[in-house]
C-alpha positions as CSV (number, residue, x, y, z in Angstrom):
1,X,-6.0,-74.2,1.1
2,X,-9.7,-74.0,0.0
3,X,-11.3,-70.6,-0.2
4,X,-14.8,-70.6,1.4
5,X,-17.5,-70.4,-1.2
6,X,-19.3,-67.5,0.4
7,X,-16.1,-65.4,0.0
8,X,-16.1,-66.0,-3.7
9,X,-19.8,-65.2,-3.9
10,X,-19.2,-61.9,-2.1
11,X,-16.3,-61.0,-4.4
12,X,-18.3,-61.9,-7.5
13,X,-21.3,-59.8,-6.2
14,X,-18.9,-56.9,-5.4
15,X,-17.5,-57.0,-9.0
16,X,-21.0,-57.2,-10.4
17,X,-22.1,-54.2,-8.4
18,X,-19.1,-52.3,-9.4
19,X,-19.7,-53.0,-13.1
20,X,-23.3,-52.0,-12.8
21,X,-22.5,-48.7,-11.1
22,X,-19.8,-48.0,-13.7
23,X,-22.1,-48.8,-16.6
24,X,-24.9,-46.7,-15.1
25,X,-22.5,-43.8,-14.6
26,X,-21.3,-44.0,-18.2
27,X,-24.9,-44.2,-19.5
28,X,-26.0,-41.2,-17.4
29,X,-23.0,-39.2,-18.5
30,X,-23.9,-40.0,-22.1
31,X,-27.5,-38.9,-21.6
32,X,-26.4,-35.7,-20.1
33,X,-23.9,-35.0,-22.8
34,X,-26.6,-35.5,-25.5
35,X,-29.3,-33.8,-23.6
36,X,-27.3,-30.6,-22.7
37,X,-26.2,-30.4,-26.3
38,X,-29.8,-30.6,-27.6
39,X,-30.8,-28.0,-25.1
40,X,-34.4,-26.8,-24.8
41,X,-36.7,-28.3,-22.2
42,X,-34.7,-31.5,-22.2
43,X,-31.6,-29.7,-21.2
44,X,-33.5,-27.8,-18.5
45,X,-34.8,-31.0,-17.1
46,X,-31.3,-32.5,-16.9
47,X,-29.9,-29.3,-15.4
48,X,-32.5,-29.5,-12.6
49,X,-31.3,-33.0,-11.9
50,X,-27.8,-31.7,-11.0
51,X,-29.3,-30.5,-7.7
52,X,-30.3,-34.0,-6.6
53,X,-28.3,-36.6,-8.5
54,X,-24.9,-36.0,-6.8
55,X,-26.4,-36.6,-3.4
56,X,-28.5,-39.6,-4.6
57,X,-25.3,-41.1,-5.9
58,X,-23.5,-40.4,-2.6
59,X,-26.3,-42.2,-0.7
60,X,-26.2,-45.1,-3.2
61,X,-22.5,-45.5,-2.8
62,X,-22.7,-45.3,1.0
63,X,-25.2,-48.1,1.1
64,X,-22.9,-50.2,-1.1
65,X,-20.0,-49.1,1.0
66,X,-21.6,-50.9,4.0
67,X,-21.0,-54.1,2.1
68,X,-18.1,-53.6,-0.2
69,X,-14.7,-52.0,0.4
70,X,-14.3,-50.6,-3.1
71,X,-17.7,-48.8,-2.7
72,X,-16.5,-47.4,0.7
73,X,-13.4,-45.9,-1.0
74,X,-15.4,-44.5,-3.9
75,X,-17.9,-43.0,-1.4
76,X,-15.2,-41.1,0.4
77,X,-13.7,-39.8,-2.8
78,X,-17.1,-38.7,-4.1
79,X,-17.9,-37.0,-0.8
80,X,-14.7,-35.1,-1.0
81,X,-15.4,-34.0,-4.6
82,X,-18.9,-33.0,-3.7
83,X,-17.9,-30.8,-0.7
84,X,-15.0,-29.3,-2.7
85,X,-17.3,-28.6,-5.7
86,X,-19.9,-26.8,-3.6
87,X,-17.1,-24.7,-2.0
88,X,-15.9,-23.7,-5.5
89,X,-19.5,-22.8,-6.5
90,X,-19.7,-20.5,-3.5
91,X,-16.4,-18.9,-4.3
92,X,-17.6,-18.3,-7.8
93,X,-20.8,-16.7,-6.6
94,X,-18.8,-14.4,-4.3
95,X,-16.6,-13.3,-7.2
96,X,-19.5,-12.9,-9.7
97,X,-20.1,-9.2,-9.1
98,X,-16.4,-8.3,-9.6
99,X,-15.9,-10.6,-12.6
100,X,-19.1,-9.4,-14.2
101,X,-18.1,-5.7,-13.9
102,X,-14.6,-6.4,-15.2
103,X,-15.7,-8.4,-18.2
104,X,-18.4,-5.9,-19.1
105,X,-16.1,-3.0,-18.8
106,X,-18.6,-1.3,-16.6
107,X,-17.9,1.9,-14.8
108,X,-20.3,0.9,-12.0
109,X,-18.5,-0.2,-8.9
110,X,-19.1,-3.9,-8.1
111,X,-21.1,-4.7,-5.0
112,X,-17.9,-6.0,-3.1
113,X,-15.0,-4.0,-4.6
114,X,-12.3,-3.4,-2.0
115,X,-13.0,-6.5,0.1
116,X,-13.4,-9.1,-2.6
117,X,-9.9,-10.6,-2.2
118,X,-10.3,-10.7,1.6
119,X,-13.8,-12.3,1.3
120,X,-12.5,-14.9,-1.1
121,X,-9.6,-15.7,1.2
122,X,-11.7,-15.9,4.3
123,X,-14.3,-18.1,2.6
124,X,-11.5,-20.4,1.2
125,X,-10.2,-20.9,4.7
126,X,-13.7,-21.2,6.1
127,X,-14.4,-23.9,3.5
128,X,-11.5,-26.0,4.7
129,X,-12.6,-25.5,8.3
130,X,-16.2,-26.6,7.4
131,X,-14.9,-29.7,5.7
132,X,-12.6,-30.4,8.7
133,X,-15.4,-30.0,11.2
134,X,-17.7,-32.2,9.2
135,X,-14.9,-34.8,9.0
136,X,-15.0,-35.1,12.8
137,X,-18.0,-37.2,12.2
138,X,-15.7,-40.0,11.0
139,X,-14.3,-40.2,14.6
140,X,-16.1,-43.0,16.4
141,X,-16.1,-41.3,19.8
142,X,-17.7,-38.2,18.3
143,X,-20.5,-40.2,16.8
144,X,-20.9,-42.1,20.1
145,X,-21.3,-38.8,22.0
146,X,-23.7,-37.4,19.4
147,X,-25.9,-40.4,19.5
148,X,-27.0,-39.2,23.0
149,X,-28.6,-36.2,21.3
150,X,-29.5,-37.3,17.8
151,X,-31.0,-40.7,16.7
152,X,-27.9,-41.7,14.8
153,X,-26.5,-45.3,14.8
154,X,-22.7,-44.7,15.5
155,X,-21.6,-47.9,13.7
156,X,-23.6,-47.2,10.5
157,X,-21.4,-46.2,7.6
158,X,-24.4,-44.7,5.8
159,X,-25.4,-42.6,8.7
160,X,-21.8,-41.5,9.2
161,X,-21.6,-40.3,5.6
162,X,-24.9,-38.4,6.2
163,X,-23.6,-36.8,9.4
164,X,-20.3,-35.7,7.8
165,X,-22.0,-34.4,4.7
166,X,-24.8,-32.4,6.4
167,X,-22.4,-30.8,9.0
168,X,-20.0,-29.7,6.3
169,X,-22.7,-28.4,3.9
170,X,-24.5,-26.6,6.6
171,X,-21.4,-24.7,7.6
172,X,-20.5,-24.0,3.9
173,X,-24.0,-22.6,3.2
174,X,-23.8,-20.2,6.1
175,X,-20.3,-19.1,5.2
176,X,-21.1,-16.3,2.6
177,X,-23.6,-14.7,4.9
178,X,-21.2,-14.8,7.8
179,X,-18.3,-13.3,5.8
180,X,-20.0,-10.9,3.5
181,X,-22.9,-9.9,5.8
182,X,-25.6,-10.2,3.1
183,X,-27.1,-13.1,1.1
184,X,-24.8,-13.8,-1.8
185,X,-27.6,-14.7,-4.2
186,X,-29.3,-11.3,-3.5
187,X,-25.9,-9.6,-3.9
188,X,-25.5,-11.2,-7.4
189,X,-29.0,-10.1,-8.3
190,X,-28.4,-6.5,-7.1
191,X,-25.2,-6.4,-9.1
192,X,-27.0,-7.6,-12.3
193,X,-29.8,-5.1,-11.8
194,X,-27.2,-2.3,-11.3
195,X,-25.7,-3.2,-14.6
196,X,-29.0,-3.4,-16.4
197,X,-28.9,-7.1,-16.8
198,X,-31.7,-9.6,-16.4
199,X,-30.9,-11.6,-13.2
200,X,-32.8,-14.7,-14.4
201,X,-31.2,-14.7,-17.9
202,X,-33.3,-15.4,-20.9
203,X,-35.6,-17.8,-19.1
204,X,-39.3,-16.7,-19.0
205,X,-41.5,-16.7,-15.9
206,X,-43.3,-19.8,-17.2
207,X,-39.9,-21.4,-17.8
208,X,-38.8,-20.7,-14.3
209,X,-41.9,-22.3,-12.9
210,X,-41.3,-25.3,-15.1
211,X,-37.7,-25.5,-13.7
212,X,-39.1,-25.6,-10.2
213,X,-41.3,-28.5,-11.1
214,X,-38.4,-30.2,-12.9
215,X,-36.5,-30.1,-9.6
216,X,-39.3,-31.8,-7.8
217,X,-39.4,-34.6,-10.4
218,X,-35.8,-35.4,-9.4
219,X,-36.2,-35.0,-5.7
220,X,-38.8,-37.7,-5.3
221,X,-36.7,-40.6,-6.7
222,X,-33.7,-39.0,-5.1
223,X,-35.2,-39.2,-1.7
224,X,-36.1,-42.9,-2.2
225,X,-32.6,-43.7,-3.3
226,X,-31.3,-41.8,-0.3
227,X,-33.0,-44.2,2.1
228,X,-31.7,-47.3,0.2
229,X,-34.6,-48.1,-2.1
230,X,-33.4,-50.9,-4.4
231,X,-30.4,-51.6,-2.2
232,X,-31.6,-52.3,1.4
233,X,-35.3,-51.5,1.1
234,X,-38.1,-52.1,-1.3
235,X,-40.3,-49.3,-2.5
236,X,-43.0,-49.8,0.2
237,X,-40.3,-49.8,2.9
238,X,-38.6,-46.8,1.5
239,X,-41.9,-44.8,1.4
240,X,-42.6,-45.7,5.0
241,X,-39.0,-44.7,5.9
242,X,-39.4,-41.2,4.5
243,X,-42.9,-40.9,5.9
244,X,-44.5,-40.4,2.5
245,X,-47.8,-42.1,3.3
246,X,-51.5,-41.3,2.7
247,X,-52.5,-38.9,5.4
248,X,-55.8,-39.3,7.2
249,X,-58.5,-36.7,6.8
250,X,-57.8,-35.6,10.3
251,X,-54.1,-35.1,9.5
252,X,-55.0,-33.1,6.4
253,X,-57.3,-30.8,8.3
254,X,-54.8,-30.5,11.1
255,X,-52.0,-29.7,8.7
256,X,-54.1,-27.0,7.0
257,X,-54.9,-25.5,10.4
258,X,-51.3,-25.5,11.6
259,X,-50.3,-23.8,8.3
260,X,-52.9,-21.0,8.8
261,X,-51.8,-20.6,12.5
262,X,-48.2,-20.5,11.4
263,X,-48.8,-17.7,8.9
264,X,-50.5,-15.6,11.5
265,X,-47.9,-16.4,14.2
266,X,-45.0,-15.6,11.8
267,X,-46.5,-12.1,11.2
268,X,-46.6,-11.4,14.9
269,X,-43.1,-12.8,15.4
270,X,-42.0,-10.7,12.4
271,X,-43.0,-7.5,14.1
272,X,-40.8,-8.4,17.1
273,X,-37.9,-9.3,14.8
274,X,-38.3,-6.1,12.8
275,X,-38.3,-4.1,16.1
276,X,-35.2,-5.9,17.4
277,X,-33.3,-5.6,14.2
278,X,-34.1,-1.9,13.9
279,X,-33.1,-1.3,17.5
280,X,-29.7,-3.1,17.0
281,X,-29.3,-1.6,13.5
282,X,-28.6,-5.1,12.1
283,X,-28.9,-5.6,8.3
284,X,-32.2,-7.0,7.0
285,X,-33.1,-9.0,4.0
286,X,-33.2,-6.9,0.9
287,X,-37.0,-7.0,0.0
288,X,-36.5,-5.5,-3.5
289,X,-33.9,-8.0,-4.5
290,X,-35.8,-10.9,-3.0
291,X,-39.0,-9.9,-4.8
292,X,-37.0,-9.8,-8.0
293,X,-35.7,-13.3,-7.3
294,X,-39.2,-14.6,-6.7
295,X,-41.0,-12.4,-9.2
296,X,-41.8,-15.3,-11.6
297,X,-43.9,-16.9,-8.8
298,X,-45.8,-13.9,-7.6
299,X,-49.1,-15.0,-9.1
300,X,-51.8,-17.6,-8.2
301,X,-50.2,-20.3,-10.4
302,X,-46.8,-19.6,-8.9
303,X,-48.2,-19.8,-5.4
304,X,-49.5,-23.3,-6.2
305,X,-46.2,-24.4,-7.8
306,X,-44.0,-23.1,-5.0
307,X,-46.4,-24.5,-2.4
308,X,-46.2,-28.0,-4.0
309,X,-42.5,-28.1,-4.9
310,X,-41.1,-26.5,-1.8
311,X,-43.6,-28.1,0.5
312,X,-43.2,-31.6,-0.8
313,X,-39.6,-31.4,-2.1
314,X,-38.0,-29.8,1.0
315,X,-40.0,-31.9,3.4
316,X,-39.1,-35.2,1.7
317,X,-35.4,-34.3,1.8
318,X,-35.2,-32.7,5.2
319,X,-38.0,-34.1,7.4
320,X,-38.3,-37.4,5.4
321,X,-34.7,-38.4,4.8
322,X,-32.6,-36.6,7.3
323,X,-34.6,-35.9,10.5
324,X,-35.2,-39.6,11.5
325,X,-31.4,-40.0,11.6
326,X,-30.0,-36.6,12.5
327,X,-32.8,-35.2,14.7
328,X,-34.9,-32.1,14.4
329,X,-32.1,-29.6,15.4
330,X,-29.3,-30.6,13.0
331,X,-31.6,-31.4,10.0
332,X,-33.4,-28.0,10.6
333,X,-30.1,-26.1,10.8
334,X,-29.3,-27.6,7.4
335,X,-32.7,-26.6,6.1
336,X,-32.1,-23.1,7.4
337,X,-28.6,-22.9,5.8
338,X,-30.1,-23.7,2.4
339,X,-32.0,-20.4,2.6
340,X,-28.9,-18.4,3.7
341,X,-28.2,-17.6,0.0
342,X,-31.4,-15.5,-0.3
343,X,-32.2,-14.4,3.3
344,X,-30.4,-12.4,6.0
345,X,-30.5,-13.4,9.6
346,X,-33.9,-11.8,10.3
347,X,-35.7,-14.0,7.8
348,X,-33.5,-17.0,8.6
349,X,-34.8,-16.9,12.2
350,X,-38.3,-17.3,10.8
351,X,-37.2,-20.1,8.5
352,X,-35.7,-21.9,11.5
353,X,-39.0,-21.5,13.5
354,X,-41.1,-22.8,10.6
355,X,-38.7,-25.7,10.2
356,X,-39.1,-26.6,13.9
357,X,-42.8,-26.7,13.6
358,X,-42.6,-28.9,10.4
359,X,-40.2,-31.2,12.3
360,X,-42.5,-31.6,15.2
361,X,-45.4,-32.3,12.8
362,X,-43.3,-35.0,11.1
363,X,-42.4,-36.5,14.5
364,X,-46.0,-36.7,15.6
365,X,-47.4,-37.8,12.3
366,X,-45.6,-38.2,8.9
367,X,-43.8,-36.3,6.2
368,X,-47.0,-36.0,4.1
369,X,-48.7,-34.0,6.9
370,X,-45.5,-31.9,7.3
371,X,-45.6,-31.2,3.5
372,X,-49.2,-30.0,3.8
373,X,-48.2,-27.6,6.5
374,X,-45.1,-26.3,4.6
375,X,-46.8,-26.2,1.2
376,X,-49.9,-24.4,2.5
377,X,-47.8,-22.0,4.4
378,X,-45.8,-21.0,1.3
379,X,-49.0,-20.8,-0.8
380,X,-50.7,-18.5,1.6
381,X,-47.7,-16.2,2.0
382,X,-47.5,-15.8,-1.8
383,X,-51.2,-15.3,-2.3
384,X,-51.3,-12.7,0.5
385,X,-48.3,-10.9,-1.1
386,X,-50.0,-11.0,-4.5
387,X,-53.1,-9.4,-2.9
388,X,-50.9,-6.8,-1.3
389,X,-52.2,-7.6,2.2
390,X,-50.3,-5.3,4.6
391,X,-47.5,-7.2,6.4
392,X,-47.2,-10.0,3.9
393,X,-44.9,-8.4,1.3
394,X,-42.0,-11.0,1.9
């Protein structure tokens, strides 16, 4: 019995793609081994890439998984490792205050002493539940029902992976705040400050600003890979897909105007939030710890860097890559959850509202204009805080 030629061609292409991915992975692992050993700025650049590369690889595998069975299997394995790894990182952050106090022999009581075991147990169970809820996205009928509310294509393997990943990670990122009642990153910073340690380690303010820029360097190609650049789209098509286009002067001016209006509106809304949180006696974001976290950027140069990196980087990832497939609500919930490590619910409400505005701007124009809104908003907030303008301290 003759085997059709196109079947052989597909198998040959599958093996070729598999070898290419394997070789690229080995080369990248080698580069990281050497770079991290060398250290210095080279090591810092490579460390910054660890925030983007795992997700870019997941997207690349998902696109290949649409064509080849081996890639589909590898995609599912990598997704499982990725979700599990983030869960372990969160558990490590929760345990950091206790571990730090024990290893240092400190007499200072850790931030979460008596409840640490309970917190770790609840977060462990919660992590499994988050993964399970995310995995519901693999059920066809679930995707079919969701397609009535979000612009997802139920039969797309790539979009299925995106849905499962984002749902699981959103729940995981909210977990520490839900369980502990305070942002875990600020808890770690407070613990370090209580024990007389430098929360940012030996890295200088200038170095931390560079790290922020290094992250953006990885996000841009990562966003292009995430929409199939080099696999199912060329560069021009990928740029159009994520909405990274040259904005018109009208869009630039409109974006700047929206940003200014957003800054003013958030301050008014913030008064109402402060009143409600005070009335209900709900915990608020620790301003002192947050300022310590952001102290490296509380200057004019830092305002520019944060404006560019957060504005462009976050908009590319959230509004550029995710929103066209997952809709404004789900992509913005993920955006908000990423801030749950540093903000309590009062500030997260503001983050969500800002994300909705950026999402609407993206829908009506493009990601470039949304990045102008987001970047200018961040820039103005930091500048106003540096100038000690009342009401703009956070």
